[in-house]
LOVEXMAR-675852 format. One record per residue (C-alpha): x negated, y negated, z negated; chain. Coordinates in nm, 2 decimals. Example, Ala and Ser with C-alpha at 12.3 -4.5 7.8 and 13.67 -1.06 7.14 Angstrom:
<sites>
     px     py     pz c
  -1.23   0.45  -0.78 A
  -1.37   0.11  -0.71 A
</sites>
This chain:
<sites>
     px     py     pz c
  -4.42  -1.64  -0.85 A
  -4.60  -1.88  -1.09 A
  -4.67  -1.85  -1.46 A
  -4.55  -2.15  -1.66 A
  -4.63  -2.25  -2.02 A
  -4.46  -2.52  -2.22 A
  -4.60  -2.68  -2.53 A
  -4.37  -2.92  -2.71 A
  -4.30  -3.08  -3.05 A
  -4.07  -2.88  -3.28 A
  -3.81  -3.16  -3.27 A
  -3.75  -3.09  -2.89 A
  -3.67  -2.72  -2.93 A
  -3.29  -2.72  -2.93 A
  -3.26  -2.98  -2.65 A
  -3.53  -2.82  -2.44 A
  -3.38  -2.47  -2.46 A
  -3.04  -2.61  -2.36 A
  -3.19  -2.79  -2.06 A
  -3.38  -2.48  -1.95 A
  -3.05  -2.28  -1.96 A
  -2.87  -2.56  -1.77 A
  -3.14  -2.58  -1.50 A
  -3.18  -2.20  -1.45 A
  -3.54  -2.22  -1.31 A
  -3.75  -2.02  -1.56 A
  -3.74  -1.66  -1.68 A
  -3.88  -1.68  -2.03 A
  -4.08  -1.40  -2.18 A
  -4.19  -1.30  -2.53 A
  -4.54  -1.44  -2.60 A
  -4.54  -1.33  -2.96 A
  -4.68  -0.99  -2.87 A
  -4.95  -1.14  -2.66 A
  -5.06  -1.36  -2.95 A
  -5.01  -1.10  -3.22 A
  -5.37  -0.97  -3.21 A
  -5.54  -1.29  -3.11 A
  -5.70  -1.56  -3.31 A
  -5.39  -1.77  -3.26 A
  -5.16  -1.51  -3.43 A
  -4.87  -1.67  -3.61 A
  -4.64  -1.55  -3.88 A
  -4.30  -1.63  -3.74 A
  -3.98  -1.63  -3.95 A
  -3.68  -1.56  -3.73 A
  -3.44  -1.51  -4.01 A
  -3.22  -1.82  -3.94 A
  -3.22  -1.73  -3.57 A
  -3.11  -1.38  -3.64 A
  -2.82  -1.51  -3.85 A
  -2.71  -1.75  -3.57 A
  -2.75  -1.47  -3.32 A
  -2.54  -1.24  -3.53 A
  -2.27  -1.51  -3.58 A
  -2.25  -1.58  -3.21 A
  -2.23  -1.21  -3.12 A
  -1.96  -1.16  -3.38 A
  -1.76  -1.45  -3.25 A
  -1.79  -1.32  -2.89 A
  -1.67  -0.97  -3.01 A
  -1.37  -1.12  -3.19 A
  -1.27  -1.32  -2.87 A
  -1.31  -1.00  -2.67 A
  -1.09  -0.81  -2.92 A
  -0.82  -1.09  -2.87 A
  -0.85  -1.05  -2.49 A
  -0.80  -0.68  -2.52 A
  -0.50  -0.73  -2.74 A
  -0.34  -0.97  -2.49 A
  -0.41  -0.73  -2.20 A
  -0.15  -0.48  -2.32 A
   0.12  -0.75  -2.27 A
   0.00  -0.85  -1.93 A
   0.25  -0.69  -1.68 A
   0.07  -0.84  -1.38 A
  -0.20  -0.63  -1.23 A
  -0.50  -0.82  -1.10 A
  -0.53  -0.56  -0.82 A
  -0.77  -0.28  -0.74 A
  -1.01  -0.49  -0.53 A
  -1.01  -0.79  -0.77 A
  -1.07  -0.57  -1.06 A
  -1.35  -0.38  -0.88 A
  -1.53  -0.70  -0.78 A
  -1.46  -0.88  -1.12 A
  -1.37  -1.21  -0.95 A
  -1.44  -1.51  -1.17 A
  -1.20  -1.80  -1.24 A
  -1.32  -2.15  -1.15 A
  -1.31  -2.41  -1.43 A
  -1.44  -2.76  -1.44 A
  -1.69  -2.89  -1.69 A
  -1.43  -3.11  -1.84 A
  -1.19  -2.83  -1.90 A
  -1.47  -2.61  -2.05 A
  -1.57  -2.89  -2.28 A
  -1.21  -2.95  -2.39 A
  -1.16  -2.58  -2.46 A
  -1.48  -2.56  -2.67 A
  -1.39  -2.87  -2.87 A
  -1.01  -2.84  -2.92 A
  -0.91  -2.47  -2.88 A
  -0.96  -2.27  -3.19 A
  -1.01  -1.93  -3.03 A
  -1.13  -1.77  -3.35 A
  -0.81  -1.87  -3.53 A
  -0.61  -1.72  -3.24 A
  -0.82  -1.40  -3.27 A
  -0.75  -1.38  -3.64 A
  -0.38  -1.43  -3.56 A
  -0.39  -1.14  -3.31 A
  -0.57  -0.93  -3.56 A
  -0.27  -0.98  -3.80 A
  -0.03  -0.91  -3.52 A
  -0.21  -0.59  -3.43 A
  -0.22  -0.47  -3.79 A
   0.15  -0.55  -3.84 A
   0.25  -0.38  -3.51 A
   0.06  -0.07  -3.63 A
   0.25  -0.09  -3.97 A
   0.58  -0.13  -3.78 A
   0.51   0.17  -3.57 A
   0.44   0.38  -3.88 A
   0.75   0.25  -4.06 A
   0.97   0.32  -3.75 A
   0.83   0.67  -3.73 A
   0.89   0.73  -4.10 A
   1.25   0.59  -4.08 A
   1.32   0.81  -3.77 A
   1.21   1.11  -3.97 A
   1.44   1.01  -4.26 A
   1.72   0.96  -4.02 A
   1.68   1.30  -3.86 A
   1.68   1.46  -4.21 A
   2.00   1.28  -4.31 A
   2.20   1.32  -3.99 A
   2.32   1.68  -4.06 A
   2.43   1.58  -4.42 A
   2.65   1.29  -4.34 A
   2.96   1.47  -4.46 A
   2.81   1.50  -4.81 A
   3.01   1.23  -4.99 A
   2.80   1.18  -5.30 A
   2.44   1.10  -5.37 A
   2.21   1.40  -5.41 A
   2.07   1.25  -5.73 A
   2.41   1.28  -5.89 A
   2.40   1.65  -5.87 A
   2.09   1.65  -6.08 A
   2.28   1.47  -6.36 A
   2.52   1.77  -6.42 A
   2.48   1.88  -6.78 A
   2.54   2.26  -6.76 A
   2.51   2.33  -6.39 A
   2.22   2.34  -6.15 A
   2.29   2.22  -5.79 A
   2.08   2.31  -5.49 A
   2.11   2.17  -5.14 A
   1.99   2.38  -4.85 A
   2.07   2.57  -4.53 A
   2.11   2.93  -4.43 A
   2.17   3.09  -4.09 A
   2.53   3.14  -3.99 A
   2.48   3.52  -3.96 A
   2.37   3.54  -4.33 A
   2.62   3.31  -4.48 A
   2.89   3.56  -4.57 A
   2.63   3.81  -4.70 A
   2.49   3.53  -4.93 A
   2.84   3.47  -5.07 A
   2.89   3.84  -5.15 A
   2.55   3.87  -5.31 A
   2.59   3.57  -5.53 A
   2.94   3.68  -5.64 A
   2.81   4.03  -5.72 A
   2.50   3.91  -5.90 A
   2.67   3.65  -6.12 A
   3.02   3.80  -6.16 A
   3.17   3.51  -5.96 A
   3.00   3.25  -6.19 A
   2.87   3.06  -5.90 A
   3.03   2.81  -5.65 A
   2.91   2.74  -5.29 A
   3.03   2.43  -5.11 A
   3.01   2.43  -4.73 A
   2.92   2.08  -4.63 A
   2.88   2.13  -4.26 A
   2.80   2.39  -4.00 A
   2.63   2.38  -3.66 A
   2.54   2.64  -3.40 A
   2.26   2.79  -3.61 A
   2.29   2.70  -3.98 A
   2.53   2.64  -4.26 A
   2.46   2.34  -4.48 A
   2.57   2.42  -4.83 A
   2.55   2.31  -5.20 A
   2.51   2.60  -5.45 A
   2.64   2.53  -5.80 A
   2.54   2.78  -6.07 A
   2.48   2.79  -6.44 A
   2.16   2.61  -6.55 A
   1.85   2.82  -6.53 A
   2.03   3.12  -6.39 A
   1.74   3.32  -6.25 A
   1.98   3.57  -6.08 A
   2.10   3.29  -5.84 A
   1.74   3.19  -5.75 A
   1.64   3.55  -5.68 A
   1.94   3.60  -5.44 A
   1.87   3.27  -5.26 A
   1.50   3.37  -5.21 A
   1.60   3.71  -5.08 A
   1.86   3.56  -4.84 A
   1.62   3.32  -4.66 A
   1.79   3.02  -4.81 A
   1.60   2.70  -4.72 A
   1.63   2.43  -4.99 A
   1.64   2.07  -4.87 A
   1.53   1.75  -5.05 A
   1.70   1.45  -4.89 A
   1.53   1.11  -4.87 A
   1.70   0.82  -5.06 A
   1.86   1.07  -5.29 A
   2.01   0.79  -5.50 A
   2.25   0.71  -5.22 A
   2.51   0.91  -5.03 A
   2.38   1.01  -4.69 A
   2.62   0.77  -4.51 A
   2.50   0.48  -4.72 A
   2.14   0.57  -4.68 A
   2.19   0.60  -4.30 A
   2.34   0.25  -4.29 A
   2.05   0.11  -4.48 A
   1.79   0.29  -4.26 A
   1.96   0.16  -3.94 A
   1.95  -0.19  -4.08 A
   1.58  -0.16  -4.16 A
   1.51  -0.01  -3.81 A
   1.69  -0.30  -3.65 A
   1.50  -0.56  -3.86 A
   1.17  -0.39  -3.77 A
   1.25  -0.37  -3.40 A
   1.35  -0.74  -3.41 A
   1.02  -0.83  -3.58 A
   0.83  -0.62  -3.32 A
   1.00  -0.79  -3.03 A
   0.93  -1.13  -3.18 A
   0.56  -1.05  -3.20 A
   0.56  -0.91  -2.85 A
   0.74  -1.22  -2.72 A
   0.50  -1.45  -2.90 A
   0.20  -1.25  -2.76 A
   0.34  -1.26  -2.41 A
   0.37  -1.64  -2.44 A
   0.01  -1.64  -2.55 A
  -0.09  -1.50  -2.21 A
  -0.11  -1.86  -2.11 A
  -0.42  -1.88  -2.32 A
  -0.60  -1.60  -2.13 A
  -0.82  -1.84  -1.94 A
  -0.92  -2.03  -2.26 A
  -1.02  -1.71  -2.43 A
  -1.22  -1.60  -2.12 A
  -1.39  -1.94  -2.12 A
  -1.47  -1.90  -2.49 A
  -1.60  -1.55  -2.44 A
  -1.85  -1.69  -2.18 A
  -1.93  -1.98  -2.41 A
  -2.03  -1.75  -2.70 A
  -2.21  -1.53  -2.46 A
  -2.42  -1.83  -2.36 A
  -2.49  -1.91  -2.72 A
  -2.60  -1.55  -2.78 A
  -2.83  -1.59  -2.48 A
  -2.97  -1.91  -2.62 A
  -3.05  -1.75  -2.96 A
  -3.21  -1.45  -2.80 A
  -3.43  -1.69  -2.61 A
  -3.52  -1.88  -2.92 A
  -3.65  -1.55  -3.06 A
  -3.91  -1.55  -2.78 A
  -4.04  -1.89  -2.88 A
  -4.36  -1.91  -3.08 A
  -4.33  -2.20  -3.32 A
  -4.51  -2.37  -3.61 A
  -4.39  -2.65  -3.83 A
  -4.48  -2.90  -3.56 A
  -4.53  -2.72  -3.23 A
  -4.34  -2.47  -3.01 A
  -4.48  -2.26  -2.72 A
  -4.27  -2.11  -2.44 A
  -4.40  -1.89  -2.15 A
  -4.22  -1.76  -1.85 A
  -4.21  -1.72  -1.47 A
  -4.11  -1.98  -1.21 A
  -4.04  -1.94  -0.84 A
  -4.28  -2.13  -0.62 A
  -3.99  -2.29  -0.43 A
  -3.85  -2.44  -0.76 A
  -4.19  -2.57  -0.88 A
  -4.15  -2.93  -0.76 A
  -3.79  -2.96  -0.88 A
  -3.88  -2.82  -1.22 A
  -4.18  -3.05  -1.27 A
  -3.96  -3.35  -1.17 A
  -3.69  -3.26  -1.43 A
  -3.96  -3.21  -1.69 A
  -4.11  -3.54  -1.61 A
  -3.77  -3.72  -1.61 A
  -3.63  -3.57  -1.94 A
  -3.93  -3.44  -2.13 A
  -4.24  -3.64  -2.04 A
  -4.39  -3.56  -2.38 A
  -4.39  -3.18  -2.31 A
  -4.71  -3.04  -2.18 A
  -4.66  -2.81  -1.88 A
  -4.91  -2.55  -1.75 A
  -4.84  -2.38  -1.42 A
  -5.09  -2.11  -1.31 A
  -5.12  -1.81  -1.08 A
  -5.04  -1.46  -1.22 A
  -5.33  -1.28  -1.37 A
  -5.44  -0.93  -1.26 A
  -5.29  -0.77  -1.57 A
  -4.96  -0.95  -1.52 A
  -4.65  -0.78  -1.37 A
  -4.44  -1.08  -1.25 A
  -4.07  -1.03  -1.19 A
  -3.95  -0.98  -0.83 A
  -3.74  -1.20  -0.60 A
  -3.66  -1.02  -0.28 A
  -3.69  -1.25   0.02 A
  -3.54  -1.13   0.35 A
  -3.37  -1.28   0.65 A
  -2.99  -1.29   0.68 A
  -2.98  -0.96   0.87 A
  -3.18  -0.77   0.61 A
  -3.05  -0.93   0.29 A
  -2.73  -0.71   0.27 A
  -2.95  -0.40   0.26 A
  -3.11  -0.52  -0.07 A
  -2.80  -0.36  -0.22 A
  -2.93  -0.02  -0.10 A
  -3.29  -0.11  -0.21 A
  -3.18  -0.21  -0.56 A
  -2.99   0.11  -0.62 A
  -3.32   0.29  -0.60 A
  -3.54   0.04  -0.78 A
  -3.75  -0.27  -0.74 A
  -4.09  -0.29  -0.57 A
  -4.38  -0.41  -0.79 A
  -4.52  -0.76  -0.74 A
  -4.82  -0.64  -0.53 A
  -4.65  -0.42  -0.28 A
  -4.45  -0.49   0.03 A
  -4.07  -0.53   0.00 A
  -3.94  -0.24   0.21 A
  -3.59  -0.38   0.27 A
  -3.67  -0.51   0.62 A
  -3.80  -0.17   0.72 A
  -3.51   0.01   0.55 A
  -3.24  -0.20   0.71 A
  -3.25  -0.08   1.08 A
  -3.29   0.28   0.98 A
  -3.01   0.28   0.72 A
  -2.77   0.10   0.96 A
  -2.86   0.34   1.25 A
  -2.83   0.65   1.04 A
  -2.50   0.53   0.89 A
  -2.37   0.47   1.25 A
  -2.48   0.81   1.37 A
  -2.32   0.98   1.07 A
  -1.99   0.80   1.12 A
  -2.02   0.82   1.50 A
  -1.69   0.64   1.58 A
  -1.65   0.30   1.74 A
  -1.29   0.27   1.61 A
  -1.40   0.32   1.26 A
  -1.67   0.06   1.30 A
  -1.41  -0.19   1.42 A
  -1.21  -0.11   1.11 A
  -1.51  -0.18   0.89 A
  -1.57  -0.51   1.05 A
  -1.20  -0.62   1.01 A
  -1.18  -0.51   0.65 A
  -1.51  -0.67   0.56 A
  -1.41  -1.00   0.72 A
  -1.08  -0.99   0.54 A
  -1.23  -0.95   0.20 A
  -1.50  -1.20   0.27 A
  -1.24  -1.46   0.36 A
  -0.98  -1.37   0.09 A
  -1.20  -1.36  -0.21 A
  -1.46  -1.60  -0.36 A
  -1.73  -1.34  -0.40 A
  -2.05  -1.37  -0.59 A
  -2.39  -1.29  -0.43 A
  -2.36  -0.92  -0.51 A
  -2.01  -0.90  -0.36 A
  -2.12  -1.08  -0.05 A
  -2.41  -0.84  -0.01 A
  -2.18  -0.54  -0.05 A
  -1.93  -0.64   0.22 A
  -2.20  -0.78   0.46 A
  -2.37  -0.44   0.43 A
  -2.06  -0.26   0.55 A
  -1.99  -0.52   0.81 A
  -2.34  -0.48   0.95 A
  -2.31  -0.10   0.95 A
  -1.97  -0.14   1.11 A
  -2.11  -0.35   1.39 A
  -2.39  -0.10   1.46 A
  -2.13   0.18   1.44 A
  -1.92   0.02   1.72 A
  -2.22   0.03   1.96 A
  -2.35   0.37   1.85 A
  -2.00   0.52   1.84 A
  -1.94   0.42   2.21 A
  -2.27   0.57   2.31 A
  -2.17   0.89   2.13 A
  -1.82   0.91   2.29 A
  -1.63   0.84   1.96 A
  -1.33   0.61   1.94 A
  -1.09   0.74   1.68 A
  -1.21   1.08   1.77 A
  -1.08   1.18   2.12 A
  -0.76   0.98   2.09 A
  -0.80   0.80   2.43 A
  -0.85   1.14   2.60 A
  -0.51   1.26   2.48 A
  -0.30   0.96   2.58 A
  -0.27   0.93   2.96 A
  -0.11   0.58   2.91 A
  -0.45   0.46   2.79 A
  -0.65   0.59   3.08 A
  -0.79   0.24   3.16 A
  -0.94   0.22   2.81 A
  -1.08   0.57   2.85 A
  -1.26   0.47   3.16 A
  -1.42   0.17   2.98 A
  -1.52   0.39   2.69 A
  -1.68   0.66   2.92 A
  -1.89   0.39   3.08 A
  -2.09   0.35   2.76 A
  -2.13   0.72   2.67 A
  -2.50   0.83   2.66 A
  -2.46   1.16   2.48 A
  -2.16   1.35   2.34 A
  -2.25   1.54   2.02 A
  -1.95   1.78   2.07 A
  -2.07   1.90   2.41 A
  -2.44   1.86   2.36 A
  -2.52   1.92   1.99 A
  -2.88   2.04   2.07 A
  -2.96   1.71   2.24 A
  -2.81   1.52   1.95 A
  -3.01   1.73   1.70 A
  -3.33   1.65   1.89 A
  -3.25   1.28   1.88 A
  -3.19   1.30   1.50 A
  -3.52   1.48   1.44 A
  -3.70   1.22   1.66 A
  -3.56   0.94   1.45 A
  -3.68   1.12   1.14 A
  -4.03   1.14   1.29 A
  -4.02   0.77   1.35 A
  -3.92   0.69   1.00 A
  -4.17   0.93   0.84 A
  -4.44   0.77   1.05 A
  -4.32   0.42   0.94 A
  -4.34   0.54   0.58 A
  -4.71   0.61   0.62 A
  -4.75   0.28   0.79 A
  -4.60   0.11   0.48 A
  -4.84   0.30   0.27 A
  -5.14   0.15   0.46 A
  -4.98  -0.20   0.45 A
  -4.95  -0.18   0.07 A
  -5.31  -0.06   0.03 A
  -5.43  -0.35   0.25 A
  -5.23  -0.60   0.04 A
  -5.40  -0.47  -0.27 A
  -5.74  -0.53  -0.10 A
  -5.81  -0.16  -0.06 A
  -5.89  -0.18   0.31 A
  -6.07   0.16   0.31 A
  -5.77   0.32   0.15 A
  -5.54   0.16   0.41 A
  -5.74   0.32   0.69 A
  -5.82   0.66   0.54 A
  -5.51   0.74   0.33 A
  -5.22   0.65   0.54 A
  -5.40   0.62   0.88 A
  -5.48   0.99   0.94 A
  -5.12   1.09   0.87 A
  -5.00   0.84   1.12 A
  -5.25   0.97   1.38 A
  -5.16   1.33   1.31 A
  -4.78   1.27   1.33 A
  -4.83   1.08   1.66 A
  -5.06   1.34   1.82 A
  -4.85   1.64   1.70 A
  -4.54   1.48   1.84 A
  -4.72   1.42   2.17 A
  -4.83   1.78   2.18 A
  -4.48   1.91   2.12 A
  -4.35   1.68   2.40 A
  -4.61   1.82   2.65 A
  -4.49   2.17   2.57 A
  -4.12   2.09   2.58 A
  -4.09   1.85   2.87 A
  -4.19   2.00   3.21 A
  -4.29   1.66   3.35 A
  -4.56   1.63   3.08 A
  -4.69   1.99   3.11 A
  -5.01   1.86   3.28 A
  -5.10   1.68   2.97 A
  -5.06   1.99   2.74 A
  -5.44   2.04   2.70 A
  -5.49   1.68   2.61 A
  -5.20   1.70   2.36 A
  -5.34   2.02   2.21 A
  -5.69   1.86   2.14 A
  -5.53   1.54   2.02 A
  -5.33   1.73   1.76 A
  -5.64   1.92   1.65 A
  -5.82   1.59   1.62 A
  -5.54   1.46   1.41 A
  -5.55   1.76   1.18 A
  -5.93   1.72   1.15 A
  -5.87   1.36   1.04 A
  -5.66   1.48   0.75 A
  -5.91   1.75   0.66 A
  -6.20   1.50   0.65 A
  -6.03   1.21   0.47 A
  -5.77   1.33   0.22 A
  -6.02   1.47  -0.03 A
  -6.24   1.16  -0.04 A
  -6.15   1.10  -0.40 A
  -6.35   1.40  -0.51 A
  -6.72   1.35  -0.62 A
  -6.87   1.65  -0.44 A
  -6.85   1.80  -0.09 A
  -6.66   2.11  -0.20 A
  -6.39   1.90  -0.37 A
  -6.36   1.68  -0.07 A
  -6.32   1.98   0.16 A
  -6.08   2.15  -0.08 A
  -5.87   1.83  -0.11 A
  -5.86   1.80   0.27 A
  -5.76   2.17   0.31 A
  -5.48   2.13   0.05 A
  -5.36   1.81   0.23 A
  -5.36   1.99   0.56 A
  -5.16   2.28   0.41 A
  -4.91   2.02   0.28 A
  -4.85   1.89   0.63 A
  -4.55   2.12   0.62 A
  -4.39   1.86   0.39 A
  -4.36   1.58   0.65 A
  -4.24   1.84   0.91 A
  -3.96   1.97   0.68 A
  -3.87   1.60   0.60 A
  -3.80   1.54   0.97 A
  -3.56   1.84   0.98 A
  -3.36   1.68   0.70 A
  -3.24   1.42   0.95 A
  -3.02   1.69   1.12 A
  -2.77   1.62   0.84 A
  -2.67   1.31   1.05 A
  -2.55   1.54   1.33 A
  -2.36   1.75   1.08 A
  -2.18   1.45   0.93 A
  -2.10   1.31   1.27 A
  -1.96   1.65   1.39 A
  -1.75   1.70   1.08 A
  -1.59   1.36   1.10 A
  -1.53   1.40   1.47 A
  -1.37   1.74   1.43 A
  -1.13   1.61   1.16 A
  -1.04   1.31   1.39 A
  -0.97   1.55   1.68 A
  -0.75   1.77   1.46 A
  -0.55   1.47   1.35 A
  -0.51   1.34   1.70 A
  -0.41   1.69   1.83 A
  -0.13   1.73   1.58 A
  -0.02   1.37   1.61 A
   0.02   1.39   1.99 A
   0.22   1.71   1.95 A
   0.48   1.51   1.75 A
   0.54   1.24   2.01 A
   0.78   1.46   2.22 A
   1.02   1.49   1.93 A
   1.34   1.30   2.03 A
   1.40   0.96   1.87 A
   1.14   0.98   1.59 A
   0.85   1.14   1.78 A
   0.65   0.82   1.83 A
   0.71   0.71   1.47 A
   0.59   1.04   1.33 A
   0.29   1.03   1.56 A
   0.18   0.68   1.45 A
   0.23   0.77   1.09 A
   0.01   1.08   1.11 A
  -0.25   0.89   1.31 A
  -0.27   0.61   1.05 A
  -0.28   0.83   0.74 A
  -0.50   1.10   0.90 A
  -0.76   0.85   1.02 A
  -0.75   0.66   0.69 A
  -0.82   0.98   0.51 A
  -1.10   1.07   0.75 A
  -1.27   0.73   0.73 A
  -1.26   0.72   0.35 A
  -1.41   1.07   0.34 A
  -1.66   0.99   0.60 A
  -1.77   0.66   0.45 A
  -1.87   0.83   0.13 A
  -2.08   1.09   0.30 A
  -2.24   0.84   0.55 A
  -2.35   0.61   0.27 A
  -2.48   0.87   0.03 A
  -2.67   1.07   0.29 A
  -2.81   0.77   0.47 A
  -2.93   0.64   0.14 A
  -3.07   0.98   0.05 A
  -3.28   0.98   0.36 A
  -3.43   0.65   0.26 A
  -3.49   0.75  -0.10 A
  -3.62   1.10  -0.05 A
  -3.78   1.11   0.30 A
  -3.89   0.75   0.34 A
  -3.97   0.59   0.00 A
  -4.17   0.90  -0.12 A
  -4.44   0.82   0.14 A
  -4.53   0.48   0.01 A
  -4.30   0.33  -0.26 A
  -4.46   0.26  -0.59 A
  -4.19   0.06  -0.77 A
  -4.21  -0.04  -1.13 A
  -4.10  -0.40  -1.06 A
  -3.82  -0.59  -1.24 A
  -3.58  -0.84  -1.10 A
  -3.63  -1.21  -1.17 A
  -3.37  -1.32  -1.42 A
  -3.40  -1.69  -1.49 A
  -3.26  -1.82  -1.82 A
  -2.93  -1.97  -1.71 A
  -2.56  -1.99  -1.80 A
  -2.45  -1.63  -1.73 A
  -2.08  -1.57  -1.74 A
  -1.84  -1.28  -1.70 A
  -1.50  -1.43  -1.64 A
  -1.54  -1.80  -1.55 A
  -1.76  -2.01  -1.32 A
  -1.81  -2.39  -1.35 A
  -1.69  -2.56  -1.03 A
  -1.91  -2.85  -0.93 A
</sites>
């Protein structure tokens, strides 16, 4: 990685920033903070840039709002896989330029805002009208407007309801209380209530008292200046008009789905403008000169200088090596076999610029642990087929390709490991006599069967753990050597590597009869390894007692690497659990094949769904636990981290990609 500085005349700023975004070579950084306390400190007014940035961000937000509005009218689902991978639409430069110049996306967004507000108003109006309609429906037999009852000169009229069981009692009470100077009109009656109009002398408190005591519920009808039937007709007409308006807006909005690509292109356009204004805030400028600083990959150095010479010969370009205090961004560089495993690496973090990228070391361990945990060649074949299908069907970006290549690589390793571990869709071949020839081929590859020899498989998993933990200390020494700390490379990680190797040798001499004659050598080798830790791990202390105490503490902590290796037994547990589920599925499925007529169909259905369920469940566990072993048992031995990915200033898009 190279540090690059550009010094140019103020007049070149806009064009230069546009070119840098178009080329996508340089990651620009903020140099204002570096100059803040120096003799070259400048007072920079970024007010205009802030306004432009705010305007571009607001325009992008409005376009996004328009896209969200259209989404509710899109009946076509883009599909689970396409949605997960966020596949971008290809668009030519000419089409993009035409959209930017001729399509008024902000006017469309304003139009959609009006539609959305009106649709909300219509929804509220329809809800209110539905409420009025439900209130009026029971009173349709009332043949006059309720307001007319209020115009009576000597009589009060009250509309309301009372339960059927209390209606006759109410009549009797009113008659007795008013000496029959009251009239009750029954308008309608349903299963529960009577709807009545009570006519009594004006301001007769006796009537009001009886109504309160009888649980009479007064009713105030909407549109009281009209008879209920007339009001209902008017409400139905209004509802019809509102629904028609709603349908017209929906139809127009559905037609506007044809503009979805244009809106997506504009969203990306305003996003790029936002990027550009954010970059302009990183530029130090005076009335006449601008200064830009950033990072440039070595492989793009020649191409960058050629373009600068061709388009901006007046601009001064300085390219230098990173300084000791710099923390340059990271570009991971691995071969085609290791590159997919950068996906796993990046989930944990990024190495710093001065340490070894561990992806190449991580790759074989992750793939092997994944395969042991899955432990089924049939499932590995399915991973290969599915990965190949998605790679061919979809135009994936770099991240998507890494993701599927990761699972394809793990699937290929799983095919080999699964055959060695006697796994092919569980024990399916053992239960079907008609496939005996395939069973013989499978058995020819079997090296160890975890079901019949779990102890041996556990020892293998622990042995792999020992190898990876040892490799972790090797990486620690490599990183120290790269930093120039050769003594640290030899005395920090080296003794641990020796101790792990000698202790392993000692255990083997005790456990393997053929090596028993070397037990004494193994014992003294392990003691020598322990002494190496005792004498070197406290070297950072300034006095002999501190050095000895640090060594003793490190020797006590050797239990940590030992417990780390035991953590690898989880691979056996995962393999056994998946294998047992597969065997249960196979056993039940084979039991169904003897059912007349439909037996084979039922068997195949159970096999398909059972194994699909098992592989989905197993894949999650295999990935998570294989990654955990890298992050917790491997990386903790050496990984420093703190790096950041190289993100060159380029045209970044979310929905579209320019096709060349």
